[in-house]
PDB file with SEQRES, HELIX, SHEET and CRYST1 records, atoms N, CA, C and O in Angstrom:
SEQRES   1 A   59  MET LYS ASP SER ARG LEU SER VAL ARG MET SER GLU ARG          
SEQRES   2 A   59  ARG LEU ASN LYS LEU ARG SER TYR ALA LEU MET LYS ASP          
SEQRES   3 A   59  LYS THR VAL THR GLN ILE VAL GLU ASP TRP VAL ASP ARG          
SEQRES   4 A   59  LEU PRO ASN ILE GLU SER VAL LYS ASN ASN ALA ASP PRO          
SEQRES   5 A   59  PHE PRO ILE LYS PRO THR ALA                                  
HELIX    1 AA1 GLU A   12  MET A   24  1                                  13    
HELIX    2 AA2 VAL A   29  ARG A   39  1                                  11    
HELIX    3 AA3 ILE A   43  LYS A   47  1                                   5    
CRYST1    1.000    1.000    1.000  90.00  90.00  90.00 P 1           1          
ATOM      1  N   MET A   1      32.045   0.000  29.864  1.00  0.00           N  
ATOM      2  CA  MET A   1      31.512  -0.918  28.872  1.00  0.00           C  
ATOM      3  C   MET A   1      32.393  -0.851  27.627  1.00  0.00           C  
ATOM      4  O   MET A   1      32.660   0.225  27.093  1.00  0.00           O  
ATOM      5  N   LYS A   2      32.829  -1.999  27.187  1.00  0.00           N  
ATOM      6  CA  LYS A   2      33.608  -2.064  25.955  1.00  0.00           C  
ATOM      7  C   LYS A   2      32.643  -2.198  24.782  1.00  0.00           C  
ATOM      8  O   LYS A   2      31.794  -3.089  24.759  1.00  0.00           O  
ATOM      9  N   ASP A   3      32.783  -1.312  23.825  1.00  0.00           N  
ATOM     10  CA  ASP A   3      31.922  -1.359  22.649  1.00  0.00           C  
ATOM     11  C   ASP A   3      32.373  -2.454  21.703  1.00  0.00           C  
ATOM     12  O   ASP A   3      33.567  -2.700  21.527  1.00  0.00           O  
ATOM     13  N   SER A   4      31.403  -3.099  21.107  1.00  0.00           N  
ATOM     14  CA  SER A   4      31.672  -4.116  20.100  1.00  0.00           C  
ATOM     15  C   SER A   4      31.165  -3.605  18.766  1.00  0.00           C  
ATOM     16  O   SER A   4      30.401  -2.643  18.698  1.00  0.00           O  
ATOM     17  N   ARG A   5      31.597  -4.253  17.728  1.00  0.00           N  
ATOM     18  CA  ARG A   5      31.222  -3.845  16.382  1.00  0.00           C  
ATOM     19  C   ARG A   5      30.314  -4.913  15.774  1.00  0.00           C  
ATOM     20  O   ARG A   5      30.516  -6.109  15.981  1.00  0.00           O  
ATOM     21  N   LEU A   6      29.320  -4.463  15.027  1.00  0.00           N  
ATOM     22  CA  LEU A   6      28.396  -5.342  14.325  1.00  0.00           C  
ATOM     23  C   LEU A   6      28.452  -5.003  12.848  1.00  0.00           C  
ATOM     24  O   LEU A   6      28.346  -3.838  12.466  1.00  0.00           O  
ATOM     25  N   SER A   7      28.617  -6.008  12.032  1.00  0.00           N  
ATOM     26  CA  SER A   7      28.636  -5.800  10.589  1.00  0.00           C  
ATOM     27  C   SER A   7      27.419  -6.505  10.002  1.00  0.00           C  
ATOM     28  O   SER A   7      27.189  -7.688  10.254  1.00  0.00           O  
ATOM     29  N   VAL A   8      26.654  -5.771   9.225  1.00  0.00           N  
ATOM     30  CA  VAL A   8      25.438  -6.318   8.632  1.00  0.00           C  
ATOM     31  C   VAL A   8      25.448  -6.034   7.139  1.00  0.00           C  
ATOM     32  O   VAL A   8      25.701  -4.904   6.721  1.00  0.00           O  
ATOM     33  N   ARG A   9      25.176  -7.053   6.336  1.00  0.00           N  
ATOM     34  CA  ARG A   9      25.069  -6.861   4.892  1.00  0.00           C  
ATOM     35  C   ARG A   9      23.612  -6.590   4.547  1.00  0.00           C  
ATOM     36  O   ARG A   9      22.713  -7.314   4.974  1.00  0.00           O  
ATOM     37  N   MET A  10      23.395  -5.540   3.771  1.00  0.00           N  
ATOM     38  CA  MET A  10      22.049  -5.237   3.303  1.00  0.00           C  
ATOM     39  C   MET A  10      22.149  -4.472   1.994  1.00  0.00           C  
ATOM     40  O   MET A  10      23.207  -3.964   1.623  1.00  0.00           O  
ATOM     41  N   SER A  11      21.040  -4.407   1.319  1.00  0.00           N  
ATOM     42  CA  SER A  11      21.026  -3.710   0.041  1.00  0.00           C  
ATOM     43  C   SER A  11      21.244  -2.210   0.263  1.00  0.00           C  
ATOM     44  O   SER A  11      21.011  -1.674   1.347  1.00  0.00           O  
ATOM     45  N   GLU A  12      21.692  -1.570  -0.790  1.00  0.00           N  
ATOM     46  CA  GLU A  12      21.892  -0.117  -0.739  1.00  0.00           C  
ATOM     47  C   GLU A  12      20.571   0.588  -0.450  1.00  0.00           C  
ATOM     48  O   GLU A  12      20.537   1.589   0.266  1.00  0.00           O  
ATOM     49  N   ARG A  13      19.496   0.067  -1.005  1.00  0.00           N  
ATOM     50  CA  ARG A  13      18.163   0.636  -0.782  1.00  0.00           C  
ATOM     51  C   ARG A  13      17.804   0.610   0.696  1.00  0.00           C  
ATOM     52  O   ARG A  13      17.322   1.607   1.234  1.00  0.00           O  
ATOM     53  N   ARG A  14      18.033  -0.517   1.355  1.00  0.00           N  
ATOM     54  CA  ARG A  14      17.714  -0.628   2.783  1.00  0.00           C  
ATOM     55  C   ARG A  14      18.618   0.269   3.624  1.00  0.00           C  
ATOM     56  O   ARG A  14      18.164   0.899   4.579  1.00  0.00           O  
ATOM     57  N   LEU A  15      19.882   0.321   3.269  1.00  0.00           N  
ATOM     58  CA  LEU A  15      20.813   1.170   4.002  1.00  0.00           C  
ATOM     59  C   LEU A  15      20.400   2.636   3.882  1.00  0.00           C  
ATOM     60  O   LEU A  15      20.425   3.373   4.868  1.00  0.00           O  
ATOM     61  N   ASN A  16      20.026   3.053   2.688  1.00  0.00           N  
ATOM     62  CA  ASN A  16      19.570   4.431   2.506  1.00  0.00           C  
ATOM     63  C   ASN A  16      18.297   4.707   3.293  1.00  0.00           C  
ATOM     64  O   ASN A  16      18.123   5.790   3.853  1.00  0.00           O  
ATOM     65  N   LYS A  17      17.416   3.726   3.331  1.00  0.00           N  
ATOM     66  CA  LYS A  17      16.182   3.866   4.100  1.00  0.00           C  
ATOM     67  C   LYS A  17      16.499   4.018   5.590  1.00  0.00           C  
ATOM     68  O   LYS A  17      15.909   4.858   6.270  1.00  0.00           O  
ATOM     69  N   LEU A  18      17.422   3.212   6.087  1.00  0.00           N  
ATOM     70  CA  LEU A  18      17.837   3.288   7.488  1.00  0.00           C  
ATOM     71  C   LEU A  18      18.486   4.628   7.800  1.00  0.00           C  
ATOM     72  O   LEU A  18      18.194   5.240   8.828  1.00  0.00           O  
ATOM     73  N   ARG A  19      19.357   5.081   6.925  1.00  0.00           N  
ATOM     74  CA  ARG A  19      20.013   6.378   7.128  1.00  0.00           C  
ATOM     75  C   ARG A  19      18.999   7.518   7.107  1.00  0.00           C  
ATOM     76  O   ARG A  19      19.087   8.440   7.918  1.00  0.00           O  
ATOM     77  N   SER A  20      18.046   7.464   6.193  1.00  0.00           N  
ATOM     78  CA  SER A  20      17.014   8.503   6.114  1.00  0.00           C  
ATOM     79  C   SER A  20      16.160   8.516   7.375  1.00  0.00           C  
ATOM     80  O   SER A  20      15.828   9.582   7.893  1.00  0.00           O  
ATOM     81  N   TYR A  21      15.808   7.343   7.864  1.00  0.00           N  
ATOM     82  CA  TYR A  21      15.007   7.239   9.082  1.00  0.00           C  
ATOM     83  C   TYR A  21      15.769   7.823  10.271  1.00  0.00           C  
ATOM     84  O   TYR A  21      15.203   8.570  11.069  1.00  0.00           O  
ATOM     85  N   ALA A  22      17.044   7.483  10.384  1.00  0.00           N  
ATOM     86  CA  ALA A  22      17.867   8.010  11.470  1.00  0.00           C  
ATOM     87  C   ALA A  22      17.957   9.536  11.386  1.00  0.00           C  
ATOM     88  O   ALA A  22      17.860  10.224  12.402  1.00  0.00           O  
ATOM     89  N   LEU A  23      18.142  10.052  10.188  1.00  0.00           N  
ATOM     90  CA  LEU A  23      18.223  11.492   9.989  1.00  0.00           C  
ATOM     91  C   LEU A  23      16.910  12.170  10.385  1.00  0.00           C  
ATOM     92  O   LEU A  23      16.911  13.219  11.030  1.00  0.00           O  
ATOM     93  N   MET A  24      15.802  11.564   9.995  1.00  0.00           N  
ATOM     94  CA  MET A  24      14.492  12.109  10.320  1.00  0.00           C  
ATOM     95  C   MET A  24      14.277  12.154  11.838  1.00  0.00           C  
ATOM     96  O   MET A  24      13.671  13.091  12.358  1.00  0.00           O  
ATOM     97  N   LYS A  25      14.777  11.136  12.539  1.00  0.00           N  
ATOM     98  CA  LYS A  25      14.625  11.057  13.993  1.00  0.00           C  
ATOM     99  C   LYS A  25      15.728  11.802  14.736  1.00  0.00           C  
ATOM    100  O   LYS A  25      15.739  11.826  15.967  1.00  0.00           O  
ATOM    101  N   ASP A  26      16.662  12.413  13.994  1.00  0.00           N  
ATOM    102  CA  ASP A  26      17.795  13.129  14.569  1.00  0.00           C  
ATOM    103  C   ASP A  26      18.616  12.214  15.486  1.00  0.00           C  
ATOM    104  O   ASP A  26      19.006  12.592  16.590  1.00  0.00           O  
ATOM    105  N   LYS A  27      18.864  10.998  14.987  1.00  0.00           N  
ATOM    106  CA  LYS A  27      19.653  10.008  15.704  1.00  0.00           C  
ATOM    107  C   LYS A  27      20.683   9.416  14.745  1.00  0.00           C  
ATOM    108  O   LYS A  27      20.598   9.588  13.529  1.00  0.00           O  
ATOM    109  N   THR A  28      21.651   8.718  15.321  1.00  0.00           N  
ATOM    110  CA  THR A  28      22.611   7.998  14.491  1.00  0.00           C  
ATOM    111  C   THR A  28      22.020   6.642  14.134  1.00  0.00           C  
ATOM    112  O   THR A  28      21.071   6.183  14.770  1.00  0.00           O  
ATOM    113  N   VAL A  29      22.581   6.007  13.119  1.00  0.00           N  
ATOM    114  CA  VAL A  29      22.156   4.653  12.759  1.00  0.00           C  
ATOM    115  C   VAL A  29      22.400   3.723  13.948  1.00  0.00           C  
ATOM    116  O   VAL A  29      21.588   2.839  14.222  1.00  0.00           O  
ATOM    117  N   THR A  30      23.504   3.920  14.645  1.00  0.00           N  
ATOM    118  CA  THR A  30      23.796   3.103  15.826  1.00  0.00           C  
ATOM    119  C   THR A  30      22.686   3.246  16.866  1.00  0.00           C  
ATOM    120  O   THR A  30      22.241   2.249  17.434  1.00  0.00           O  
ATOM    121  N   GLN A  31      22.243   4.457  17.118  1.00  0.00           N  
ATOM    122  CA  GLN A  31      21.183   4.672  18.103  1.00  0.00           C  
ATOM    123  C   GLN A  31      19.882   3.999  17.678  1.00  0.00           C  
ATOM    124  O   GLN A  31      19.166   3.448  18.515  1.00  0.00           O  
ATOM    125  N   ILE A  32      19.574   4.041  16.387  1.00  0.00           N  
ATOM    126  CA  ILE A  32      18.362   3.393  15.887  1.00  0.00           C  
ATOM    127  C   ILE A  32      18.446   1.881  16.098  1.00  0.00           C  
ATOM    128  O   ILE A  32      17.495   1.269  16.583  1.00  0.00           O  
ATOM    129  N   VAL A  33      19.564   1.287  15.742  1.00  0.00           N  
ATOM    130  CA  VAL A  33      19.735  -0.164  15.899  1.00  0.00           C  
ATOM    131  C   VAL A  33      19.685  -0.540  17.384  1.00  0.00           C  
ATOM    132  O   VAL A  33      19.040  -1.523  17.750  1.00  0.00           O  
ATOM    133  N   GLU A  34      20.354   0.227  18.231  1.00  0.00           N  
ATOM    134  CA  GLU A  34      20.328  -0.059  19.672  1.00  0.00           C  
ATOM    135  C   GLU A  34      18.906   0.029  20.221  1.00  0.00           C  
ATOM    136  O   GLU A  34      18.517  -0.792  21.052  1.00  0.00           O  
ATOM    137  N   ASP A  35      18.125   1.014  19.771  1.00  0.00           N  
ATOM    138  CA  ASP A  35      16.731   1.125  20.210  1.00  0.00           C  
ATOM    139  C   ASP A  35      15.934  -0.115  19.810  1.00  0.00           C  
ATOM    140  O   ASP A  35      15.152  -0.640  20.603  1.00  0.00           O  
ATOM    141  N   TRP A  36      16.135  -0.579  18.576  1.00  0.00           N  
ATOM    142  CA  TRP A  36      15.421  -1.773  18.112  1.00  0.00           C  
ATOM    143  C   TRP A  36      15.829  -3.005  18.914  1.00  0.00           C  
ATOM    144  O   TRP A  36      14.976  -3.814  19.282  1.00  0.00           O  
ATOM    145  N   VAL A  37      17.106  -3.154  19.185  1.00  0.00           N  
ATOM    146  CA  VAL A  37      17.576  -4.307  19.965  1.00  0.00           C  
ATOM    147  C   VAL A  37      16.988  -4.259  21.371  1.00  0.00           C  
ATOM    148  O   VAL A  37      16.596  -5.288  21.920  1.00  0.00           O  
ATOM    149  N   ASP A  38      16.927  -3.065  21.947  1.00  0.00           N  
ATOM    150  CA  ASP A  38      16.373  -2.931  23.294  1.00  0.00           C  
ATOM    151  C   ASP A  38      14.903  -3.309  23.365  1.00  0.00           C  
ATOM    152  O   ASP A  38      14.409  -3.655  24.438  1.00  0.00           O  
ATOM    153  N   ARG A  39      14.197  -3.249  22.245  1.00  0.00           N  
ATOM    154  CA  ARG A  39      12.779  -3.625  22.211  1.00  0.00           C  
ATOM    155  C   ARG A  39      12.564  -5.136  22.130  1.00  0.00           C  
ATOM    156  O   ARG A  39      11.447  -5.605  22.349  1.00  0.00           O  
ATOM    157  N   LEU A  40      13.594  -5.895  21.825  1.00  0.00           N  
ATOM    158  CA  LEU A  40      13.453  -7.350  21.739  1.00  0.00           C  
ATOM    159  C   LEU A  40      13.059  -7.910  23.100  1.00  0.00           C  
ATOM    160  O   LEU A  40      13.453  -7.367  24.132  1.00  0.00           O  
ATOM    161  N   PRO A  41      12.285  -8.991  23.110  1.00  0.00           N  
ATOM    162  CA  PRO A  41      11.904  -9.587  24.396  1.00  0.00           C  
ATOM    163  C   PRO A  41      13.136 -10.151  25.089  1.00  0.00           C  
ATOM    164  O   PRO A  41      14.106 -10.556  24.448  1.00  0.00           O  
ATOM    165  N   ASN A  42      13.070 -10.167  26.428  1.00  0.00           N  
ATOM    166  CA  ASN A  42      14.221 -10.730  27.143  1.00  0.00           C  
ATOM    167  C   ASN A  42      14.243 -12.246  26.971  1.00  0.00           C  
ATOM    168  O   ASN A  42      13.222 -12.862  26.662  1.00  0.00           O  
ATOM    169  N   ILE A  43      15.382 -12.821  27.168  1.00  0.00           N  
ATOM    170  CA  ILE A  43      15.592 -14.250  26.926  1.00  0.00           C  
ATOM    171  C   ILE A  43      14.697 -15.106  27.821  1.00  0.00           C  
ATOM    172  O   ILE A  43      14.210 -16.148  27.383  1.00  0.00           O  
ATOM    173  N   GLU A  44      14.474 -14.686  29.062  1.00  0.00           N  
ATOM    174  CA  GLU A  44      13.644 -15.474  29.969  1.00  0.00           C  
ATOM    175  C   GLU A  44      12.213 -15.602  29.462  1.00  0.00           C  
ATOM    176  O   GLU A  44      11.592 -16.653  29.623  1.00  0.00           O  
ATOM    177  N   SER A  45      11.686 -14.550  28.853  1.00  0.00           N  
ATOM    178  CA  SER A  45      10.332 -14.618  28.305  1.00  0.00           C  
ATOM    179  C   SER A  45      10.255 -15.651  27.189  1.00  0.00           C  
ATOM    180  O   SER A  45       9.285 -16.402  27.087  1.00  0.00           O  
ATOM    181  N   VAL A  46      11.279 -15.678  26.364  1.00  0.00           N  
ATOM    182  CA  VAL A  46      11.312 -16.635  25.255  1.00  0.00           C  
ATOM    183  C   VAL A  46      11.478 -18.051  25.796  1.00  0.00           C  
ATOM    184  O   VAL A  46      10.817 -18.976  25.325  1.00  0.00           O  
ATOM    185  N   LYS A  47      12.353 -18.224  26.780  1.00  0.00           N  
ATOM    186  CA  LYS A  47      12.579 -19.554  27.360  1.00  0.00           C  
ATOM    187  C   LYS A  47      11.328 -20.096  28.028  1.00  0.00           C  
ATOM    188  O   LYS A  47      11.073 -21.299  27.984  1.00  0.00           O  
ATOM    189  N   ASN A  48      10.544 -19.218  28.646  1.00  0.00           N  
ATOM    190  CA  ASN A  48       9.338 -19.639  29.338  1.00  0.00           C  
ATOM    191  C   ASN A  48       8.162 -19.816  28.396  1.00  0.00           C  
ATOM    192  O   ASN A  48       7.022 -19.985  28.828  1.00  0.00           O  
ATOM    193  N   ASN A  49       8.456 -19.775  27.093  1.00  0.00           N  
ATOM    194  CA  ASN A  49       7.450 -20.008  26.060  1.00  0.00           C  
ATOM    195  C   ASN A  49       6.378 -18.931  26.027  1.00  0.00           C  
ATOM    196  O   ASN A  49       5.296 -19.149  25.481  1.00  0.00           O  
ATOM    197  N   ALA A  50       6.664 -17.779  26.600  1.00  0.00           N  
ATOM    198  CA  ALA A  50       5.716 -16.667  26.501  1.00  0.00           C  
ATOM    199  C   ALA A  50       5.759 -16.149  25.074  1.00  0.00           C  
ATOM    200  O   ALA A  50       6.807 -16.171  24.428  1.00  0.00           O  
ATOM    201  N   ASP A  51       4.636 -15.690  24.594  1.00  0.00           N  
ATOM    202  CA  ASP A  51       4.577 -15.163  23.238  1.00  0.00           C  
ATOM    203  C   ASP A  51       5.002 -13.697  23.271  1.00  0.00           C  
ATOM    204  O   ASP A  51       4.223 -12.846  23.701  1.00  0.00           O  
ATOM    205  N   PRO A  52       6.230 -13.380  22.822  1.00  0.00           N  
ATOM    206  CA  PRO A  52       6.711 -12.011  22.913  1.00  0.00           C  
ATOM    207  C   PRO A  52       6.023 -11.078  21.924  1.00  0.00           C  
ATOM    208  O   PRO A  52       6.049  -9.862  22.110  1.00  0.00           O  
ATOM    209  N   PHE A  53       5.412 -11.620  20.882  1.00  0.00           N  
ATOM    210  CA  PHE A  53       4.719 -10.819  19.874  1.00  0.00           C  
ATOM    211  C   PHE A  53       3.323 -11.394  19.648  1.00  0.00           C  
ATOM    212  O   PHE A  53       3.077 -12.036  18.626  1.00  0.00           O  
ATOM    213  N   PRO A  54       2.411 -11.171  20.587  1.00  0.00           N  
ATOM    214  CA  PRO A  54       1.069 -11.763  20.427  1.00  0.00           C  
ATOM    215  C   PRO A  54       0.357 -11.185  19.213  1.00  0.00           C  
ATOM    216  O   PRO A  54       0.558 -10.026  18.850  1.00  0.00           O  
ATOM    217  N   ILE A  55      -0.472 -12.004  18.597  1.00  0.00           N  
ATOM    218  CA  ILE A  55      -1.248 -11.569  17.444  1.00  0.00           C  
ATOM    219  C   ILE A  55      -2.418 -10.754  17.936  1.00  0.00           C  
ATOM    220  O   ILE A  55      -3.157 -11.200  18.814  1.00  0.00           O  
ATOM    221  N   LYS A  56      -2.602  -9.562  17.387  1.00  0.00           N  
ATOM    222  CA  LYS A  56      -3.713  -8.708  17.793  1.00  0.00           C  
ATOM    223  C   LYS A  56      -4.991  -9.220  17.143  1.00  0.00           C  
ATOM    224  O   LYS A  56      -5.015  -9.526  15.951  1.00  0.00           O  
ATOM    225  N   PRO A  57      -6.048  -9.309  17.937  1.00  0.00           N  
ATOM    226  CA  PRO A  57      -7.310  -9.781  17.335  1.00  0.00           C  
ATOM    227  C   PRO A  57      -7.834  -8.766  16.327  1.00  0.00           C  
ATOM    228  O   PRO A  57      -7.666  -7.557  16.485  1.00  0.00           O  
ATOM    229  N   THR A  58      -8.467  -9.288  15.297  1.00  0.00           N  
ATOM    230  CA  THR A  58      -9.041  -8.400  14.277  1.00  0.00           C  
ATOM    231  C   THR A  58     -10.408  -7.936  14.744  1.00  0.00           C  
ATOM    232  O   THR A  58     -11.125  -8.659  15.436  1.00  0.00           O  
ATOM    233  N   ALA A  59     -10.752  -6.731  14.356  1.00  0.00           N  
ATOM    234  CA  ALA A  59     -12.039  -6.156  14.787  1.00  0.00           C  
ATOM    235  C   ALA A  59     -13.183  -6.665  13.957  1.00  0.00           C  
ATOM    236  O   ALA A  59     -14.330  -6.282  14.186  1.00  0.00           O  
TER     237      ALA A  59                                                      
END                                                                             
């Protein structure tokens, strides 16, 4: 697998928050971002009009 690079602009505050979260989880920022991307719904679910993020009913 050839690795690609992603560049994202964000505030220093958000970057520090991301770095702190990664440190707390004992992971790299790359691993955190990859985990989040892996949680995204697959394209077929979106194409089939399935709701990938259903609203939870209130109690």
